[in-house]
N, C-alpha and C positions, 0 to 999 in steps of 0.2 A: 664452626659453631652451628648447632642444630637450630631448627625453627623454634622449638620449645625454649631453648636457652636464650635465643634472641628475644622472644616474647617476654620471658621472665626478666631479662635485663631491662627492657623498655618499661615494663610495669614498675620495677623498682625505681627507675629514674623518674618516672612520672609521680610516684608516691613521694619521693624525696623532694621534688620541686613543689608539689602541692603542699606538703608539710612546711617547707621553707616559706612559701608564700603566706600560709596561715600564720606562722610565727611572726613574719615581718608585719603583717596587717595588725596582729594583736599588739605587737611592740609599739607600732605607731599610735594605736588607739590609747594605750596606757601612757605613752609619752604626752599626747595632747591632753588627756584628762588630768594627768599628774601636773602638767604645767599650769593648766587652768586652776586646779585645786590649790597649788602652792601660792599663786598670785592672787586668787580670788577669795580664799577662805578668810584671810585677815580682815577683809572688808565686811564680813557678815557679823553684825552685832545687833543689839536690840534696836538702836536708832535706825539701822538700815531697813528694818521691817516695820517700823512704827511712825517714822517721821517723813515729812515731805522734803523734796530736794531743796538744798540750801543754795544761796547765790555763790558764784565762783569765788574761790579763795578762802571760803569758810570751811573749816574742818568739822562740819556738822551735817545734819540732815541725813535723809535716807531716800529710799525708792518705794515707799509704801504705796503711793498712788499708782505707780507703774506695775507693781506686783498685783494689786487688786484689779487694775484694768486688764492686764493680761489674762488673769483667771476668768474674768467676766466674759471677755470676748471669745476666749477659747471654749468656755462652756456654752455660750450662745451658738458658736459655730458648730460645735458637736451636736447640739440639740437639733440644729437645722439639717446637717449633712447626714447624720447616721440613719435616721428613719428613711430618708429618700434613697440613700445609698444601699441600704439593706433591701428595700422594696425593688429597686432597680436590678440589683444582683439576683434577687429571687426570680424576677420575671425573666431575666436573661437565661438563667439556669433551667427553670422549670417550664416556661411557656414559649419564650422566643429564641430558643437555642439555635434553630436552623432557619429562622425567618430573615428576610432582608432587613426588616426594621431592627432586629437584634444585631445583625452585622453592622448596621449603621451606628447603633448606640455604642457598640464595642469600639468602633473606629474613633468616634468622638471622645470616648472615655480615654483611649490610649493617647489621643492628642492632648487632652487636658492633663493627663499624668505627666507628660513630658514638656508641657508648656511652661515657659519661664514665669515665675510668680509675679514679676513686675508687670507682665502683660495683663494678667488677671487683675492686678491692682489698678492699672490704667482703665481697664474695661469697667470696673465697678466705679471708678472715679467719674467716668463719663455718664454712666447710667444713673448713679445715685447722688454722688457729691455735687456734680454740676446741676442736677435736677433740684436737689434740696437747697443748694446754695451754701452749704457748709460741710465741713468734715464731721464725722460722727463715729461713735463706737459701733452702731449698727452697720455702717458701711464696711468697717474693718471686719466685723463678724461674718458678713456676707462674703467678703473676699476670701477669708479663711475657709468658710464652708465650701466654696467652689473648689478650692484646692483639695479639701478632704473628700469631696463627693466621689470622684472617679476612683480613688484608692479604696474606699469602702465598697463601692459597687463591684469593682473587678475582683477584690479579695473575696467578697461574699459569693460571687458567682463561682469562682474556682473552688472554694471550700464546699459549696453545695454539690458541685459536680463530682467530688470525691466520695459523697455518700452513696453506698451501693444501691442499685435499683431494686434489689431484693427487699430492702426495708420498705420502700414505697409500695411494692407489690404485696408484701405481707400485710401492711396496714390496710390497703384497699381490699384485700381478700377478707379481712375481718369486718368489713362494712364501714370503716371510718371514712368520713367525708374528707376531701382534699384540704379544706381549710383548717381541719383539725390535725391532719398529718403534718402540715408544714411546721407549726410551732412545737408540737409534741413529739414528733419523730425526727424530721429532717433537721430542724434547727438544733435540736438537742444533740444530734450526732455531729454537727459541724460547728458547735458553739465555740470550741477552743480556737479554731482558725479564724472565725468571724471576729472574736474579741481581739485576737492578735492583729488583724487587719485594722480594726478601729483604733487600737493603741498606736499602730504604725502611722495612721493618718494624723492622730493627735500629736505624736512626736514630730511629724514633719512640719506642722503649722506652728508648733511651739517656738521655733527659732526663725520664723519668717519676719523679715524687716521690710522688704520692698513694697509688698501690697499695703502694709499699714501706713507707709509714708504717703500714699496717695488717698487713703480712705479715713483712717482714724487720726492720722497725723500724730500729735503728742500734746501733752499738757503737764505742767508742773503742779497742778492743783488736783484736788479731789473732783471726780466727775459725779455730778448729782443725777445724771441720766445718761443713757447711751445715745441720746440725740445731740451730742456735742462732742468736740474733740476729746479723746480719752488717752491718758497716759498708758504706756506699755513698756515692757522691759526691753524689747529688741530695738525699738527706735531710740529709747533713752540710752541704751548701750552704744548705739551708733553715734549719737550726738556726743556722748561723754568721751568715747574713744578718739574722736576727731578733734576734741578740744585741746588747748594748750595747757590745761590745768592738771596738776598732779593728783589733787584730791578727786577730780572727776575720773581720771584714769583708774584710780584705785576702785572707785565704785563701779566702773565699767567692767573690771575684772570680777568684781563681786557679782554683778548681774550675769555675766557669762557663766560663772561657776554655779549660780543658782539655777539657771536654765538647764545646764548639763546635769546637775544633781537631780532636778525634778524629772527630767526625761528618763534618766537611768533608774530612778526609784520606781516610777510608775511601771516601766517595762519589767523590772525584776519582780515587783509585787504581783503584777498580772501573771507572769510566768509561774510563780510559786502557787498562786491561787488555782490556776488551771491544772498544774501538776497534782495538787491536793484533790481537786475535783475528779481528775481522771483515775486516781487511786480508789476513790469511793465508787 
């Protein structure tokens, strides 16, 4: 066997193994999503979205307060994390790329990305919950924002690094100030990747349970403000799944399916919007 034939054979083997791994991964994903859909879809009805949780044993009620609480805390966390993450990623890419401070920030970001979410939840519990003396939606939002921040920051940095330096030089040669070049040239060139990173961060925190157990806790009632314990889907799912009641198990499957459906929908819609934008 010649060297070319050996290289061709190895290449084909690697391609086959890679394709097989991709098929297995896709099959596992479809299996999980299908199982959640089959068991969770029957629980999604009008009362599931409009009514408060019912006492155990009653085939009534819903998770309306948990749905609203999850949306509020996720939105608050996004509003806190995205601006800081984008600004931090911009500084790392444009100004602190080779500085010692930049290396330190990247190192801390990498640690936060891989840090267990329960550790972040305990940190916010010590800093906020113990200080305020009670659980709150604000504490939950801060915990989720801390989880989102390094993802947004590192993604923004990497996307901005992919923008050719010729674009910056061309804009500077035309006399544009750097503060105008950033939003009108560099951000526009990297917007697709930046939005993808933001959606990735939102998708990550959408299913977090551990940090909310230490911060927002849970509540079966409507939250009148974020300065009190707030119902959320993930903790409610955890409580219902661990209970001995069949009706709660059904609602837990419904909550799992709703979270999965929401994450997939947001991801697909974002991809379609970005693809449409790139065509124009």
